[in-house]
C-alpha positions in Angstrom: 0.2 0.0 0.0 1.5 3.3 -1.2 0.5 7.0 -0.9 1.6 7.5 -4.3 -1.3 5.4 -5.7 -4.0 7.8 -4.4 -5.8 4.8 -3.4 -4.6 3.8 0.0 -3.5 6.8 2.3 -0.9 6.1 5.0 -0.4 8.5 7.8 1.8 7.9 11.0 0.9 9.3 14.5 2.8 9.2 17.8 1.0 8.5 21.0 1.9 11.2 23.6 1.1 11.4 27.2 -1.7 13.9 26.6 -3.4 11.4 24.2 -3.8 8.7 27.1 -6.1 8.3 30.1 -5.2 7.8 33.8 -4.4 4.1 32.9 -1.8 5.2 30.3 -4.1 3.7 27.6 -5.0 5.6 24.4 -8.2 7.8 24.7 -10.9 6.5 22.2 -11.2 10.3 21.3 -7.5 10.1 20.3 -8.2 7.1 17.9 -11.2 9.0 16.3 -9.2 12.0 15.9 -6.2 10.4 14.0 -8.8 8.5 11.9 -10.4 11.6 10.9 -7.0 13.5 10.3 -6.0 10.5 8.1 -9.3 10.9 6.1 -8.6 14.6 5.5 -5.2 14.1 4.3 -6.5 11.3 2.0 -9.1 13.5 0.5 -6.6 16.5 0.4 -4.4 14.5 -1.7 -6.8 14.1 -4.4 -6.4 17.8 -5.1 -9.1 19.7 -2.9 -8.3 20.5 0.8 -10.7 20.5 3.6 -10.6 24.4 3.5 -11.5 24.4 -0.3 -14.3 22.2 0.5 -15.6 24.3 3.2 -15.2 27.5 1.0 -17.4 25.6 -1.6 -20.1 25.5 1.3 -19.8 21.8 1.6 -18.5 19.6 4.4 -18.1 15.8 5.3 -20.5 14.3 8.0 -19.8 11.0 9.4 -23.0 8.7 9.7 -21.9 5.5 11.2 -18.7 3.9 12.6 -17.8 0.5 13.6 -14.2 0.2 15.3 -12.7 -3.1 16.6 -9.6 -3.2 18.7 -7.1 -5.9 19.2 -4.7 -3.9 21.3 -5.1 -0.4 23.0 -2.3 2.0 22.2 0.2 3.1 24.9 2.4 6.2 25.3 5.4 6.4 22.8 3.5 4.1 20.4 3.9 5.0 16.7 0.6 4.1 14.8 0.3 3.9 11.1 -3.3 4.6 9.7 -4.3 3.1 6.5 -7.5 4.4 5.0 -9.1 4.1 1.7 -12.4 5.0 0.0 -14.1 1.8 -0.7 -17.1 3.1 -2.9 -20.4 4.9 -2.7 -23.9 3.5 -2.2 -26.2 6.3 -3.2 -25.2 9.3 -1.4 -23.1 7.5 1.0 -19.5 7.1 1.0 -17.7 4.0 2.7 -14.3 4.3 4.0 -12.2 1.5 5.7 -9.3 1.8 8.0 -6.5 -0.5 9.4 -4.2 0.8 12.2 -0.8 -0.8 12.7 1.9 -0.2 15.4 5.7 0.1 14.7 6.1 -3.7 14.4 3.5 -3.7 11.8 1.0 -5.6 14.0 -2.6 -4.6 13.4 -4.0 -3.2 16.3 -7.5 -1.8 15.0 -9.8 -1.8 12.1 -12.7 0.3 11.4 -15.6 0.6 8.8 -17.4 3.9 8.3 -20.2 5.7 6.5 -19.9 9.5 5.5 -21.9 12.0 3.5 -21.0 15.0 1.7 -23.2 17.8 2.9 -24.3 21.3 1.9 -23.4 23.2 5.1 -26.0 25.8 4.8 -28.9 23.9 3.7 -27.9 20.9 5.8 -28.7 18.7 2.7 -26.8 15.5 1.7 -25.2 15.9 -1.7 -24.8 13.3 -4.4 -21.0 12.1 -4.7 -20.5 14.0 -8.0 -20.9 17.3 -6.2 -17.4 16.9 -5.1 -15.3 18.6 -7.7 -12.5 16.1 -7.9 -12.7 12.4 -9.0 -12.3 9.9 -6.1 -10.9 6.6 -7.1 -12.0 3.8 -5.0 -9.8 0.9 -3.8 -11.1 -2.7 -4.0 -7.7 -4.5 -3.0 -8.8 -4.8 0.6 -11.9 -4.7 2.7 -12.5 -4.7 6.5 -15.9 -5.9 6.0 -19.4 -5.2 5.0 -20.8 -1.6 5.4 -21.5 -1.0 9.1 -25.0 -1.4 10.4 -26.7 1.7 12.1 -26.7 1.7 15.9 -30.2 1.3 17.3 -30.6 0.9 20.9 -33.2 -2.0 21.5 -36.5 -0.6 23.0 -36.4 -3.0 25.9 -33.0 -1.6 27.3 -33.3 0.6 30.2 -31.3 3.9 29.8 -30.6 6.1 32.8 -29.1 9.5 32.8 -25.3 9.6 33.6 -24.5 13.4 33.1 -25.2 16.5 31.3 -23.1 18.2 28.7 -23.0 21.7 26.9 -21.3 22.2 23.7 -18.6 24.8 24.2 -15.9 26.2 22.1 -13.3 23.5 22.8 -15.5 20.9 21.1 -16.3 22.6 17.8 -14.8 21.7 14.5 -14.4 23.6 11.2 -18.0 23.0 10.5 -19.0 24.9 13.7 -20.5 21.5 15.2 -19.2 19.3 18.0 -16.3 17.3 16.4 -16.8 13.6 15.6 -14.0 12.6 17.9 -15.4 14.4 21.0 -18.4 12.0 21.0 -15.7 9.4 22.1 -15.2 11.3 25.1 -19.0 11.8 25.8 -19.4 8.0 25.7 -16.4 7.2 27.8 -17.3 9.7 30.5 -20.6 8.0 30.9 -18.8 5.1 32.7 -17.4 5.1 36.3 -13.5 4.9 37.1 -14.4 1.6 38.8 -15.9 0.4 35.4 -12.7 1.5 33.6 -10.1 0.2 36.1 -9.6 -3.2 34.6 -11.3 -2.8 31.2 -10.2 -2.4 27.9 -11.9 -1.5 24.6 -12.8 -4.1 22.2 -15.3 -2.4 20.0 -17.0 0.9 19.7 -20.0 1.6 17.4 -21.7 4.8 17.2 -24.4 6.5 14.6 -24.6 10.2 14.4 -28.1 11.3 14.2 -28.1 15.2 14.5 -25.1 17.5 14.6 -24.7 19.2 17.9 -24.1 23.1 17.8 -22.6 25.5 20.2 -24.8 25.9 23.2 -26.7 22.9 22.7 -27.3 20.9 26.0 -27.2 17.1 25.8 -28.3 14.6 28.5 -26.1 11.5 28.2 -28.0 8.4 29.0 -26.4 4.9 29.5 -27.3 1.4 29.9 -26.1 -1.3 32.4 -23.8 -3.8 30.8 -25.6 -6.1 28.2 -24.4 -8.9 26.0 -23.6 -6.2 23.3 -21.8 -3.8 25.7 -22.9 -0.5 27.3 -25.3 1.5 25.2 -25.0 5.2 25.2 -27.3 7.9 23.9 -27.2 11.8 23.7 -30.5 13.6 23.6 -32.4 16.6 24.8 -36.1 17.0 25.2 -36.9 16.7 21.5 -33.6 15.6 19.5 -31.6 12.5 19.6 -27.9 13.3 18.7 -26.3 10.1 18.6 -26.6 6.3 19.7 -23.5 4.3 20.5 -22.2 1.0 22.1 -19.0 0.5 24.1 -17.7 -3.3 24.3 -15.2 -3.8 27.0 -13.2 -6.8 28.2 -11.4 -7.3 31.6 -7.9 -6.5 31.2 -4.9 -8.5 32.6 -3.0 -5.2 33.1 -3.4 -2.9 35.8 -0.8 -0.3 34.5 -1.4 3.3 35.5 
């Protein structure tokens, strides 16, 4: 896989102490952030930067993500994010990811669905609205298109805390950054739940973009066979639904 092909983009990232939590494990928001950065670089390499897309009144909106972990990053790890456009289905774009460590061992994979949107009208655009051609890569596949996260109706959800969107959470579209939703979900768990746990899987579907000043009530379930369900909502809007799957860790490093 080679950047020069324009089909698979490879970007390296170092894991710093600020990217990890109190257990010295990489934060979910850090992983989501480097995946987003790699995707931005990949699109920019096609000949149109994120800034140019914004100036054209367009933006990228993630719809659904399904992220599987084999190992959680640690401080000083050097991670290589491989990402490619897998194709389009109607107005939706599919993008896959593989993340490797410095020993070329795969530590995570992800499947995602994106949409190109008209920022002002909040309308999903057809793929041909992008003024550059995107060549899709068919030489690899992480799996089928990810399934939308829907919290079962029989799952009891209880309020964990409340959150208001402020300056620090905003992205270049003026909405809560995709990666920050990882923090919202992780903050719904107690430290006792995190003490001896590691991620195995994270799934999220973004239903409504949160803007500056929006107040979200973060609800969570108890542990289920699928994991812990999390929802962000207010009185009349559901912003996202997600599911965190954990396993008991053999490591107690902090």
